[in-house]
LOVEX-680679 format. One record per residue: y, z negated, x negated of N, C-alpha, C in turn; residue in one letter. Coordinates in nm, 3 decimals. Atoms other than C-alpha are relative to their C-alpha. Layout:
BEGIN
        nY        nZ        nX       caY       caZ       caX        cY        cZ        cX   type
         Y         Z         X         Y         Z         X         Y         Z         X      A
...
//
This chain:
BEGIN
        nY        nZ        nX       caY       caZ       caX        cY        cZ        cX   type
    -0.075     0.069    -0.127    -0.613    -0.180    -0.507     0.137     0.003     0.053      M
    -0.136    -0.066    -0.123    -0.340    -0.077    -0.237     0.052    -0.091     0.063      L
    -0.053     0.082    -0.047    -0.130    -0.262    -0.155     0.058     0.055     0.165      Y
    -0.064    -0.088    -0.124     0.043    -0.219     0.195     0.112     0.054    -0.017      T
    -0.070    -0.045    -0.026     0.328    -0.077     0.089    -0.020     0.081    -0.065      V
     0.073    -0.130     0.101     0.155     0.157    -0.151    -0.064     0.083     0.120      D
     0.085    -0.082    -0.083    -0.027     0.271     0.164     0.167     0.056     0.091      I
    -0.125    -0.037    -0.094     0.323     0.283     0.357     0.077     0.144    -0.085      L
    -0.052    -0.168     0.073     0.491     0.532     0.074    -0.083     0.085     0.032      D
     0.032    -0.109     0.008     0.198     0.735     0.090    -0.008     0.082     0.144      M
    -0.033    -0.065    -0.105     0.212     0.784     0.432     0.135     0.063     0.041      M
    -0.143    -0.042     0.025     0.605     0.836     0.422     0.046     0.125    -0.068      K
    -0.042    -0.123     0.048     0.565     1.099     0.188    -0.069     0.131    -0.016      E
     0.106    -0.085    -0.107     0.291     1.303     0.392     0.096     0.016     0.076      K
    -0.005    -0.046    -0.105     0.459     1.281     0.674     0.215    -0.017     0.018      L
    -0.173     0.030     0.016     0.883     1.206     0.552     0.039    -0.087     0.076      G
    -0.061     0.150    -0.035     0.926     0.880     0.766    -0.071    -0.073     0.013      S
     0.000     0.115    -0.070     0.905     0.575     0.866    -0.076    -0.053     0.130      D
    -0.008     0.045    -0.103     0.922     0.634     1.167    -0.132     0.103     0.076      Y
     0.181    -0.057     0.009     0.601     0.884     1.174    -0.116    -0.054    -0.018      K
     0.127     0.069     0.075     0.385     0.677     0.983    -0.015    -0.102     0.148      A
     0.023     0.043    -0.108     0.447     0.429     1.313    -0.077     0.043     0.137      A
     0.086    -0.056    -0.074     0.341     0.661     1.525    -0.138     0.027    -0.029      R
     0.126    -0.013     0.059     0.012     0.719     1.344    -0.058    -0.178     0.010      I
     0.068     0.162    -0.038    -0.058     0.322     1.353     0.040    -0.059     0.078      L
    -0.026     0.137    -0.162     0.080     0.264     1.677     0.071    -0.072    -0.023      D
    -0.109     0.087     0.016     0.365     0.038     1.587     0.066     0.046     0.014      V
    -0.168    -0.037    -0.038     0.687     0.013     1.673     0.102    -0.016    -0.168      H
    -0.067     0.003     0.111     0.911     0.120     1.372     0.065    -0.123    -0.058      P
    -0.047     0.103     0.082     1.053    -0.218     1.321    -0.167    -0.076    -0.053      N
     0.083     0.043     0.083     0.676    -0.326     1.199     0.012     0.029    -0.144      R
    -0.016    -0.050     0.140     0.710    -0.105     0.922     0.073    -0.026    -0.065      I
    -0.076     0.049     0.102     1.035    -0.227     0.812    -0.045    -0.170    -0.034      N
     0.004     0.130     0.017     0.919    -0.585     0.857    -0.104    -0.035    -0.093      H
     0.123     0.042     0.111     0.603    -0.512     0.610     0.100    -0.010    -0.133      L
    -0.023    -0.012     0.089     0.829    -0.343     0.412     0.131    -0.112    -0.104      R
    -0.082     0.081     0.036     1.108    -0.594     0.329    -0.027    -0.126     0.003      H
     0.030     0.166     0.010     0.944    -0.950     0.438    -0.125    -0.014     0.016      K
     0.156    -0.027     0.012     0.603    -0.861     0.365    -0.088    -0.031     0.093      G
     0.114    -0.019    -0.115     0.278    -0.891     0.545    -0.113     0.163    -0.029      G
     0.120    -0.089     0.050    -0.021    -0.663     0.552    -0.022     0.027     0.137      T
     0.061    -0.040    -0.096    -0.174    -0.397     0.787    -0.147    -0.100     0.091      L
     0.110     0.056    -0.018    -0.410    -0.530     1.043    -0.126     0.106    -0.022      T
     0.060    -0.104     0.021    -0.728    -0.402     1.010    -0.091     0.143     0.072      D
    -0.059    -0.136    -0.082    -0.684    -0.141     1.279     0.077     0.109    -0.017      P
    -0.149    -0.042     0.066    -0.362    -0.028     1.145    -0.100     0.055    -0.137      Q
     0.098    -0.049     0.141    -0.606     0.008     0.812    -0.070     0.064     0.011      A
     0.070    -0.146    -0.032    -0.844     0.239     0.909     0.062     0.073     0.063      L
    -0.035    -0.165    -0.061    -0.604     0.471     1.096     0.092     0.029    -0.115      K
    -0.052     0.025     0.167    -0.399     0.436     0.726    -0.106     0.102     0.000      A
     0.049    -0.055     0.124    -0.700     0.542     0.567    -0.050     0.139     0.055      A
     0.051    -0.183     0.003    -0.848     0.818     0.797     0.152     0.071     0.016      E
    -0.122    -0.096    -0.004    -0.455     0.990     0.838    -0.024     0.067    -0.183      F
    -0.013    -0.051     0.146    -0.494     0.959     0.427    -0.103     0.027    -0.114      L
     0.093    -0.057     0.090    -0.798     1.071     0.383    -0.098    -0.070    -0.037      G
     0.048     0.119     0.067    -0.918     0.728     0.220    -0.111    -0.056     0.073      F
     0.108     0.067    -0.123    -1.275     0.561     0.248     0.059    -0.103     0.049      P
    -0.007     0.210    -0.121    -1.258     0.247     0.525     0.039    -0.083    -0.089      P
     0.019     0.105     0.069    -1.358     0.066     0.290     0.090    -0.045    -0.110      E
    -0.061     0.016     0.115    -1.131     0.107     0.008     0.171    -0.082     0.074      A
    -0.130     0.104    -0.049    -0.821    -0.029     0.244    -0.017    -0.098     0.070      I
     0.023     0.121    -0.079    -0.981    -0.223     0.438     0.000    -0.139    -0.119      I
     0.021     0.147     0.119    -1.094    -0.477     0.089     0.141     0.007    -0.006      L
    -0.110     0.014     0.094    -0.761    -0.377    -0.036     0.086    -0.086     0.085      S
    -0.061     0.091    -0.053    -0.631    -0.511     0.273    -0.034    -0.189     0.030      M
     0.086     0.113     0.027    -0.871    -0.852     0.257     0.079    -0.069    -0.093      A
    -0.095     0.047     0.090    -0.710    -0.898    -0.074     0.113    -0.019    -0.029      A
    -0.146     0.108    -0.017    -0.392    -0.899    -0.022     0.029    -0.105     0.074      E
    -0.057     0.098    -0.087    -0.371    -1.132     0.256    -0.092    -0.114    -0.084      R
     0.032     0.105     0.111    -0.562    -1.366    -0.007     0.094    -0.037    -0.097      S
    -0.040    -0.009     0.154    -0.348    -1.315    -0.282     0.021    -0.167    -0.034      L
     0.001     0.152     0.000    -0.279    -1.710    -0.267    -0.166    -0.083    -0.058      K
     0.152    -0.001    -0.023    -0.688    -1.764    -0.247    -0.044     0.004    -0.162      S
     0.108    -0.022     0.105    -0.950    -1.823    -0.509    -0.051     0.105     0.051      P
     0.012    -0.099    -0.093    -1.094    -1.551    -0.309     0.043     0.127    -0.056      A
    -0.143    -0.161    -0.029    -0.784    -1.277    -0.412    -0.111     0.052    -0.200      F
     0.010    -0.049     0.111    -0.983    -1.204    -0.781    -0.155     0.101     0.014      D
     0.131    -0.101    -0.070    -1.341    -1.112    -0.612     0.067     0.110     0.092      L
    -0.048    -0.114    -0.097    -1.179    -0.925    -0.350     0.067     0.088    -0.056      L
    -0.069    -0.094     0.094    -0.942    -0.754    -0.587    -0.094     0.148    -0.021      R
     0.115    -0.129     0.070    -1.251    -0.629    -0.803    -0.073     0.107     0.111      S
     0.136    -0.032    -0.101    -1.469    -0.532    -0.479     0.111     0.114     0.084      L
    -0.021    -0.121    -0.062    -1.172    -0.317    -0.360     0.065     0.106    -0.125      A
    -0.030    -0.120     0.090    -1.074    -0.151    -0.715    -0.156     0.088     0.015      E
     0.157    -0.142     0.023    -1.470    -0.035    -0.723    -0.030     0.050     0.120      D
    -0.019    -0.060    -0.079    -1.401     0.126    -0.354     0.122     0.058    -0.003      H
    -0.165    -0.082    -0.016    -1.034     0.297    -0.416    -0.004     0.100    -0.102      T
     0.028    -0.145     0.026    -1.062     0.636    -0.552     0.124    -0.035    -0.120      P
    -0.064     0.057     0.174    -0.966     0.576    -0.995     0.169     0.090     0.032      K
    -0.127    -0.103     0.041    -0.680     0.864    -0.923     0.094    -0.131     0.103      I
    -0.062     0.069    -0.085    -0.520     0.623    -0.633     0.046    -0.145    -0.094      L
     0.015     0.126     0.030    -0.560     0.308    -0.828     0.101     0.013    -0.124      A
    -0.129    -0.008     0.114    -0.360     0.460    -1.165     0.147     0.002     0.085      A
    -0.129     0.013    -0.051    -0.129     0.576    -0.903     0.097    -0.090     0.035      A
    -0.009     0.131    -0.075    -0.047     0.221    -0.741     0.060    -0.059    -0.121      S
    -0.038     0.093     0.131    -0.021     0.060    -1.097     0.111     0.093    -0.085      V
    -0.067    -0.064     0.025     0.187     0.360    -1.210     0.094    -0.040     0.099      L
    -0.096     0.041    -0.069     0.451     0.290    -0.953     0.035    -0.161    -0.005      A
    -0.068     0.120     0.005     0.460    -0.091    -0.938     0.064    -0.008    -0.172      V
    -0.073     0.016     0.158     0.523    -0.034    -1.348     0.125     0.017     0.021      A
    -0.105    -0.084     0.018     0.781     0.193    -1.291     0.112    -0.144     0.106      I
    -0.117     0.078    -0.110     0.976    -0.046    -0.987     0.027    -0.157    -0.106      L
     0.017     0.113     0.071     0.910    -0.352    -1.211     0.107     0.052    -0.144      A
    -0.102    -0.003     0.055     1.122    -0.183    -1.475     0.136     0.119     0.095      N
    -0.123    -0.102    -0.071     1.392     0.010    -1.225     0.136    -0.093    -0.049      F
    -0.128    -0.002     0.011     1.664    -0.204    -1.338     0.020     0.005    -0.201      D
     0.013    -0.037     0.159     1.579    -0.146    -1.737     0.076     0.199     0.019      N
    -0.080    -0.116     0.014     1.599     0.218    -1.630     0.132     0.073     0.060      L
    -0.167    -0.061    -0.032     1.935     0.238    -1.401     0.079     0.006    -0.164      S
    -0.101    -0.002     0.115     2.070     0.165    -1.738     0.017     0.091    -0.168      K
     0.013    -0.067     0.096     1.945     0.425    -1.939     0.097     0.128     0.010      I
    -0.100    -0.099    -0.014     2.215     0.690    -1.976    -0.054     0.121    -0.019      P
     0.074    -0.100    -0.064     2.116     1.000    -1.813     0.097     0.148    -0.106      L
    -0.085    -0.112     0.048     2.419     1.221    -2.015    -0.035     0.006    -0.143      T
//
C-alpha cells in the first residue's frame, strides 16, 4: 500500500520539486504542502494522474487512497489488503523501508558519523 506522502515523495524525486508535482496533479502548490504537513489524501482524479505519471497500475493507487481515507474504519484492513495485492511488490517494500527509516530518524541522528 502506498500513502499519499509516498506518492508525493516519488513524484518529487522524479521531478525535482513539489511545485512540478502540483502542476502534474493540476493543483495549487499549497495543496501539496497541506497534504505533506496536515494530512489528507489525493482525490481519485489526482491519484489517477499520479499513477499515470509514475507508471503504476491505477488500481494500486486508487485502492491505496481508499484505504488511507478509511484509516479509522473497520474497512481499513480489507482495503489495505486489496491495495497491497495490486501494488507492485518493489514499491511496497520501498514504502515499508521508508516508514521504518522515518520512524527511527531520531535514533539515527544520535549515531556519531565520525
